[in-house]
C-alpha positions in Angstrom: 168.0 -66.0 -4.5 170.3 -65.8 -1.5 172.7 -63.7 -3.4 169.9 -61.2 -4.4 168.8 -61.0 -0.8 172.3 -60.5 0.5 172.9 -57.8 -2.2 169.7 -56.1 -1.2 170.7 -56.1 2.5 174.1 -54.8 1.7 172.6 -52.1 -0.5 170.2 -51.2 2.2 173.0 -50.9 4.8 175.0 -48.7 2.5 172.0 -46.4 1.9 171.4 -46.2 5.6 175.1 -45.4 6.3 175.0 -42.8 3.6 171.9 -41.2 5.2 173.6 -41.1 8.6 176.6 -39.5 7.1 174.4 -37.0 5.2 172.5 -36.3 8.4 175.8 -35.6 10.3 177.0 -33.3 7.5 173.7 -31.5 7.6 174.0 -31.1 11.4 177.5 -29.7 11.1 176.4 -27.2 8.4 173.5 -26.1 10.5 175.8 -25.7 13.5 178.1 -23.5 11.5 175.2 -21.5 10.0 173.8 -21.0 13.5 177.2 -19.8 14.8 177.6 -17.4 11.9 174.1 -16.0 12.5 174.9 -15.6 16.2 178.1 -13.7 15.4 176.2 -11.5 12.9 173.6 -10.7 15.6 176.3 -9.9 18.1 178.1 -7.6 15.7 174.9 -5.8 14.8 174.1 -5.5 18.5 177.5 -4.0 19.3 177.2 -1.6 16.3 173.7 -0.5 17.5 174.9 0.1 21.0 177.8 2.2 19.7 175.5 4.2 17.5 173.1 4.8 20.4 176.0 5.7 22.7 177.3 8.2 20.1 173.9 9.7 19.6 173.1 10.0 23.3 176.5 11.4 24.2 175.9 14.1 21.6 172.6 15.0 23.2 174.1 14.9 26.7 176.8 17.4 25.7 174.2 19.6 24.1 172.2 19.5 27.3 175.2 20.2 29.4 176.1 23.4 27.5 172.8 25.3 28.5 173.2 24.1 32.1 176.8 25.4 32.2 175.6 28.7 30.7 172.9 29.0 33.4 175.4 28.2 36.1 177.7 30.9 34.7 174.8 33.3 34.7 173.9 32.5 38.3 177.5 32.8 39.4 177.7 36.2 37.7 174.6 37.4 39.4 175.9 36.3 42.7 179.1 38.3 42.2 177.1 41.5 41.7 
């Protein structure tokens, strides 16, 4: 009877130790997954900022062209 009780206690301890190890492994995997997700979000954010910058700089240069033309027109009329 003592042998069975001892075997049961040892088995229980092994199971608990296995659960702790599994929990630690799961935490490590979750940490790596979170880091990968954060990196993906950062990369997406940078790409979106670059696309927005490219799009707005294109609009700004288009807006500058008519202003420059109106400045040229004004300067021409001042010369006359």
